[in-house]
C-alpha positions as CSV (number, residue, x, y, z in Angstrom):
1,M,8.1,13.1,-32.8
2,N,10.2,11.7,-29.9
3,L,9.3,13.7,-26.8
4,N,11.6,13.6,-23.8
5,S,10.3,13.7,-20.2
6,S,10.8,17.5,-19.9
7,A,8.6,18.2,-23.0
8,M,6.0,15.8,-21.6
9,F,5.9,17.6,-18.2
10,A,5.7,21.0,-20.0
11,A,2.8,19.7,-22.1
12,A,1.0,18.4,-19.0
13,A,1.4,21.7,-17.3
14,A,0.0,23.5,-20.3
15,L,-3.0,21.2,-20.4
16,R,-3.7,21.7,-16.7
17,Q,-3.6,25.5,-17.3
18,Q,-6.1,25.2,-20.2
19,A,-8.3,23.1,-17.9
20,V,-8.2,25.8,-15.3
21,E,-9.1,28.5,-17.8
22,A,-12.0,26.4,-19.2
23,R,-13.4,25.9,-15.7
24,W,-13.0,29.7,-15.1
25,L,-15.0,30.4,-18.2
26,R,-17.6,27.9,-17.1
27,D,-17.9,29.6,-13.7
28,Q,-18.2,33.0,-15.4
29,S,-21.1,31.6,-17.5
30,D,-22.8,30.3,-14.4
31,D,-22.4,33.7,-12.8
32,Y,-24.0,35.4,-15.8
33,H,-26.9,32.9,-15.6
34,R,-27.5,33.7,-12.0
35,A,-27.3,37.4,-12.6
36,I,-29.9,37.2,-15.4
37,V,-32.3,35.2,-13.1
38,H,-31.9,37.6,-10.2
39,A,-32.4,40.7,-12.4
40,G,-36.1,40.0,-12.5
41,F,-36.6,40.1,-16.3
42,D,-39.0,37.8,-18.0
43,G,-40.3,37.1,-21.5
44,E,-38.8,35.5,-24.6
45,T,-35.5,37.4,-24.4
46,L,-34.8,36.1,-21.0
47,D,-35.6,32.5,-22.0
48,V,-33.1,32.8,-24.9
49,A,-30.4,34.4,-22.7
50,L,-30.9,31.7,-20.0
51,K,-30.7,28.9,-22.6
52,N,-27.5,30.4,-24.1
53,T,-25.7,30.8,-20.8
54,Q,-26.7,27.3,-19.7
55,E,-25.4,25.7,-23.0
56,A,-22.2,27.7,-22.7
57,S,-21.6,26.4,-19.2
58,T,-22.4,22.8,-20.0
59,S,-20.3,22.8,-23.1
60,L,-17.2,23.6,-21.1
61,N,-17.4,20.8,-18.6
62,A,-16.3,18.0,-20.9
63,P,-13.2,19.8,-22.4
64,A,-12.0,20.8,-18.9
65,E,-12.4,17.2,-17.7
66,R,-10.6,15.8,-20.8
67,M,-7.7,18.1,-20.4
68,S,-7.3,17.2,-16.8
69,I,-7.3,13.5,-17.6
70,A,-4.8,14.0,-20.4
71,A,-2.6,16.0,-18.1
72,T,-2.6,13.2,-15.6
73,V,-1.8,10.7,-18.3
74,L,1.1,12.8,-19.6
75,E,2.5,13.3,-16.1
76,L,2.6,9.5,-15.5
77,F,4.2,8.9,-18.9
78,A,6.7,11.7,-18.3
79,T,7.8,10.2,-15.0
80,L,8.2,6.7,-16.5
81,Q,10.1,8.3,-19.4
82,Q,12.3,10.1,-17.0
83,R,13.2,6.9,-15.2
84,T,14.0,5.3,-18.6
85,E,16.3,8.2,-19.5
86,R,18.1,7.9,-16.3
87,L,18.7,4.2,-16.8
88,L,20.0,4.8,-20.3
89,I,22.5,7.4,-19.2
90,S,23.7,5.6,-16.1
91,N,26.4,2.9,-16.1
92,L,25.3,-0.2,-18.0
93,S,24.6,-3.2,-15.8
94,E,23.2,-6.6,-16.1
95,N,19.9,-5.4,-14.7
96,L,19.5,-2.7,-17.3
97,M,17.4,-4.7,-19.8
98,V,15.2,-6.1,-16.9
99,N,14.5,-2.6,-15.7
100,L,13.8,-1.3,-19.3
101,N,11.5,-4.3,-19.9
102,S,9.6,-3.5,-16.7
103,L,9.3,0.1,-17.7
104,G,8.0,-0.9,-21.1
105,A,5.3,-3.2,-19.5
106,A,4.4,-0.3,-17.1
107,L,4.0,2.1,-20.0
108,D,1.9,-0.4,-22.0
109,W,-0.4,-0.9,-19.0
110,A,-0.6,2.8,-18.3
111,C,-1.4,3.5,-22.0
112,A,-4.3,1.0,-22.0
113,R,-5.7,2.4,-18.7
114,S,-5.4,6.0,-20.0
115,I,-7.3,5.2,-23.2
116,D,-10.1,3.7,-21.1
117,A,-10.1,6.9,-18.9
118,L,-10.2,9.2,-21.9
119,C,-13.3,7.3,-23.2
120,T,-15.2,7.7,-20.0
121,P,-16.9,10.7,-18.5
122,S,-14.5,11.0,-15.5
123,A,-11.0,10.0,-14.8
124,A,-10.2,6.7,-13.2
125,P,-8.6,7.0,-9.8
126,P,-4.9,6.2,-9.8
127,P,-4.0,2.6,-8.9
128,R,-3.3,2.4,-5.1
129,R,-3.8,-1.2,-4.2
130,L,-2.2,-4.4,-5.3
131,D,-5.4,-5.7,-6.9
132,D,-5.7,-2.5,-9.0
133,F,-2.8,-3.8,-11.1
134,G,-4.4,-7.0,-12.3
135,E,-1.8,-9.5,-13.7
136,L,0.9,-6.9,-14.2
137,S,4.4,-8.2,-13.1
138,L,5.8,-7.1,-9.7
139,D,8.6,-5.3,-11.6
140,A,6.1,-3.3,-13.6
141,I,4.0,-2.6,-10.5
142,H,7.1,-1.3,-8.8
143,E,7.9,1.1,-11.7
144,L,4.3,2.4,-11.7
145,N,4.5,3.0,-8.0
146,M,7.8,4.7,-8.3
147,A,6.2,7.0,-10.8
148,Q,3.6,8.2,-8.3
149,A,5.4,7.7,-5.0
150,P,6.5,10.6,-2.8
151,P,10.2,11.5,-3.1
152,E,11.0,9.9,0.3
153,I,9.6,6.6,-0.7
154,R,11.4,6.7,-4.1
155,A,14.7,7.4,-2.3
156,L,14.1,4.5,0.1
157,A,13.4,2.1,-2.8
158,D,16.5,3.3,-4.7
159,A,18.6,2.6,-1.6
160,N,17.2,-1.0,-1.3
161,A,17.7,-3.0,-4.5
162,D,15.7,-5.9,-3.1
163,L,12.6,-3.8,-2.4
164,Y,9.6,-3.8,-4.8
165,L,6.8,-1.4,-4.1
166,L,3.3,-2.9,-4.2
167,E,1.3,0.0,-2.8
168,V,2.2,3.6,-1.9
169,G,0.5,6.5,-0.2
170,E,1.6,9.7,1.5
171,D,2.3,8.0,4.8
172,T,1.9,4.3,3.9
173,M,4.0,1.7,2.0
174,V,3.6,-1.9,1.2
175,A,6.6,-3.7,-0.4
176,I,8.1,-7.1,-1.2
177,I,11.5,-7.6,0.3
178,D,13.3,-10.3,-1.8
179,P,17.0,-10.8,-1.0
180,H,17.1,-14.2,-2.8
181,G,15.7,-13.1,-6.2
182,V,12.7,-15.5,-5.9
183,K,9.9,-13.0,-5.9
184,T,8.0,-14.6,-8.9
185,Q,7.9,-18.1,-7.3
186,P,8.8,-17.9,-3.6
187,S,8.4,-20.9,-1.4
188,S,6.8,-18.8,1.3
189,V,5.5,-15.2,1.7
190,T,5.6,-13.8,5.2
191,T,3.5,-10.7,5.7
192,F,5.1,-8.6,8.4
193,V,2.8,-6.1,10.2
194,E,4.7,-3.5,12.3
195,G,3.4,-1.8,15.4
196,V,3.6,1.5,17.2
197,G,5.3,4.3,15.4
198,S,5.5,2.4,12.1
199,S,3.9,5.2,10.2
200,E,6.9,7.4,10.8
201,Q,9.0,7.2,7.7
202,S,12.2,7.6,9.8
203,R,11.5,4.1,11.1
204,W,11.0,2.5,7.7
205,P,14.7,1.6,7.1
206,T,14.5,-0.5,10.4
207,A,11.3,-2.2,9.2
208,I,13.0,-3.0,5.9
209,E,16.0,-4.6,7.8
210,R,13.7,-6.6,9.9
211,S,11.8,-7.8,6.8
212,R,15.1,-8.7,5.2
213,S,16.0,-10.8,8.3
214,I,12.7,-12.6,8.0
215,A,13.3,-13.4,4.4
216,H,16.8,-14.7,5.0
217,A,15.4,-16.9,7.8
218,T,12.5,-18.3,5.8
219,G,14.2,-18.6,2.4
220,G,11.2,-16.9,0.9
221,V,10.1,-13.2,0.6
222,T,8.6,-10.8,3.1
223,A,5.7,-8.6,2.3
224,L,6.3,-5.5,4.5
225,W,2.8,-4.1,5.3
226,L,3.0,-0.5,6.5
227,G,-0.4,0.2,5.0
228,Y,-2.2,1.8,8.0
229,N,-2.0,4.8,10.3
230,A,-0.3,3.3,13.3
231,P,-0.4,4.9,16.8
232,D,2.4,7.3,17.4
233,N,3.2,6.2,20.9
234,L,2.3,3.7,23.7
235,S,-0.6,5.9,25.0
236,G,-2.2,5.8,21.6
237,A,-1.7,2.0,21.4
238,V,-4.2,1.4,24.1
239,H,-7.0,2.2,21.6
240,A,-8.3,-0.4,19.3
241,A,-9.8,1.9,16.7
242,P,-6.6,2.1,14.5
243,A,-6.3,-1.7,14.5
244,Q,-10.0,-2.1,13.6
245,A,-9.7,0.3,10.7
246,A,-6.5,-1.4,9.5
247,G,-7.8,-5.0,9.8
248,A,-10.1,-4.8,6.8
249,E,-7.2,-3.3,4.7
250,L,-4.8,-6.0,5.7
251,A,-7.3,-8.7,5.0
252,R,-7.9,-7.2,1.5
253,F,-4.2,-7.1,0.8
254,Q,-3.7,-10.6,1.9
255,R,-6.4,-11.8,-0.5
256,S,-4.6,-10.1,-3.3
257,L,-1.3,-11.5,-2.2
258,S,-2.7,-15.0,-2.0
259,S,-4.1,-14.7,-5.5
260,R,-0.7,-13.7,-6.8
261,F,1.2,-16.4,-5.0
262,P,-1.2,-19.4,-4.8
263,A,1.5,-22.0,-4.4
264,A,3.5,-20.2,-1.7
265,K,3.0,-20.8,2.0
266,K,1.5,-17.6,3.5
267,V,2.3,-16.6,7.1
268,V,0.9,-13.3,8.6
269,T,3.3,-12.1,11.3
270,G,1.8,-9.4,13.5
271,Y,4.4,-7.7,15.8
272,S,3.4,-5.7,18.9
273,Y,0.5,-3.5,18.0
274,G,0.6,-5.1,14.5
275,S,-0.6,-8.3,16.2
276,V,-3.8,-6.4,17.3
277,V,-4.2,-5.4,13.6
278,S,-3.7,-9.0,12.5
279,G,-6.3,-10.2,15.0
280,Y,-8.9,-7.8,13.5
281,A,-7.8,-8.9,10.0
282,A,-8.4,-12.5,11.0
283,R,-12.0,-11.7,11.8
284,E,-12.4,-10.2,8.4
285,G,-11.3,-13.4,6.8
286,L,-7.5,-13.8,6.5
287,A,-6.1,-15.6,3.4
288,A,-3.1,-17.2,5.1
289,D,-1.9,-20.6,6.2
290,E,-0.7,-19.6,9.6
291,L,-1.1,-16.5,11.9
292,L,1.8,-15.6,14.2
293,L,1.5,-13.1,17.0
294,V,4.8,-11.8,18.2
295,G,5.3,-9.7,21.3
296,S,1.6,-9.2,21.4
297,P,-0.5,-7.2,23.9
298,G,-3.5,-9.2,22.7
299,A,-5.5,-9.9,19.6
300,G,-8.8,-8.4,20.7
301,V,-10.5,-11.7,21.7
302,P,-10.4,-13.9,24.8
303,H,-9.7,-17.1,22.8
304,S,-8.0,-17.9,19.5
305,S,-11.1,-19.8,18.2
306,L,-13.0,-16.5,18.2
307,L,-10.6,-15.1,15.6
308,G,-12.4,-17.2,13.0
309,F,-9.1,-18.2,11.5
310,D,-8.9,-21.7,9.9
311,G,-5.2,-22.3,10.2
312,P,-2.9,-22.5,13.2
313,V,-2.6,-19.5,15.5
314,V,0.9,-19.3,17.0
315,A,2.0,-16.9,19.7
316,V,5.4,-16.0,21.1
317,T,6.8,-13.5,23.6
318,S,10.4,-13.4,24.6
319,D,11.2,-14.0,28.2
320,G,12.6,-10.5,28.6
321,D,9.8,-8.7,26.7
322,P,8.0,-6.3,29.1
323,I,4.9,-6.4,26.9
324,S,3.9,-9.6,28.8
325,F,2.8,-7.3,31.6
326,T,0.0,-5.8,29.4
327,G,-2.1,-8.9,29.5
328,G,-2.7,-12.2,31.3
329,N,-4.9,-15.3,31.5
330,Y,-8.1,-13.3,32.0
331,G,-7.6,-10.1,29.9
332,G,-5.6,-7.0,29.4
333,V,-5.3,-3.9,27.3
334,H,-6.3,-5.8,24.1
335,G,-7.6,-9.1,25.6
336,V,-6.0,-12.2,26.9
337,D,-2.3,-12.6,26.5
338,P,-1.9,-14.8,23.3
339,T,0.8,-16.8,25.0
340,A,-1.3,-17.6,28.0
341,P,-2.8,-21.1,28.2
342,M,-6.3,-19.7,28.3
343,F,-5.9,-18.1,24.8
344,G,-5.4,-21.5,23.1
345,A,-2.7,-20.6,20.7
346,Q,0.0,-23.0,19.6
347,P,3.5,-22.5,21.1
348,F,6.3,-21.1,19.0
349,P,8.8,-23.8,17.8
350,T,11.7,-22.3,19.7
351,R,12.1,-20.3,23.0
352,P,13.6,-16.9,22.2
353,K,15.1,-14.7,24.9
354,G,15.5,-10.9,24.8
355,S,13.8,-7.6,24.8
356,H,10.8,-6.3,22.8
357,S,13.0,-5.2,20.0
358,S,15.4,-8.1,19.8
359,Y,13.3,-10.7,18.0
360,W,14.6,-9.8,14.5
361,T,18.3,-10.4,15.4
362,D,17.7,-13.4,17.8
363,P,18.9,-16.7,16.1
364,E,16.5,-18.7,18.2
365,F,13.5,-16.6,17.0
366,L,14.6,-16.6,13.4
367,E,15.0,-20.4,13.5
368,G,11.4,-20.6,14.7
369,L,10.3,-18.5,11.7
370,R,12.2,-20.9,9.4
371,I,10.4,-23.9,10.9
372,I,7.0,-22.3,10.5
373,A,7.6,-21.2,6.9
374,T,8.8,-24.7,5.8
375,R,6.6,-27.1,7.8
């Protein structure tokens, strides 16, 4: 029988309802059990009644759990099937077979994972991180993320054909931006960590454009890392706690990225408050060839050697960037200014001029990114 996505969604809803009813019956059985105990009866009749209610309650746990797992599996398959149907009824294009093959690989992977889940006592959590997907291709990972992403993220991905989702959450997104079509074997991967306000989805199109500029400048791909709860405003950015929490996650992601692209040069570029995050990630062990701090209020340490990073640490602040007033030779909001001589970072290859937001359109700055990515 060939089920369409609507039939799969309906079946999943029915299974969830059955699971709810099974759990209700289990709870009723538990209530009867407690009522018998509290009634104060004793003797053989009580023992039999207690045993029967306990067995009835226990016997309902497994079916309820299995139905919930099966419903989750069906919902994932239904979403992937829905994307397949839309591809088939849309205008044919040269990318149609690539997309269909990616959906097929995603379905195969989801099927294998679902079988494993159904054979275990509890459901496996949905894949959220890049390393959860194993050796699955980036195209297939993108399709699986599209199947479970919030509508706003799906719309953003549909509007940017060179964007491939790696990780998604309610307010987080990590994606590869590849305007050159080299995502499987890029010469370089620049991880771009945005700063204040970057958790606001209204700002994500700007972050994507900046990532695209980085990719064009370097000739490689950009990994846009919006994987943390960034401060909403400058007053929130004086606190280090969000950066500390994000540092371990960025370090974990960078390890996964390095494993996937072992031959590519890896550059982590922390911008503004994102440079504070990058500094904490470096202390967790950062799998990268170079660390670049752009328009940085500090990396949380008085000297670059204390980051524990083996590769070059490079810092740059444009001449007209007011963030330079937040730090200095002897400390500031988040430590010594990374461009100050006391910090010990390497100078940027070029001398950009402009404001705090002009880096990503400044030819001088973009030329410096090219030099770093290719040297």
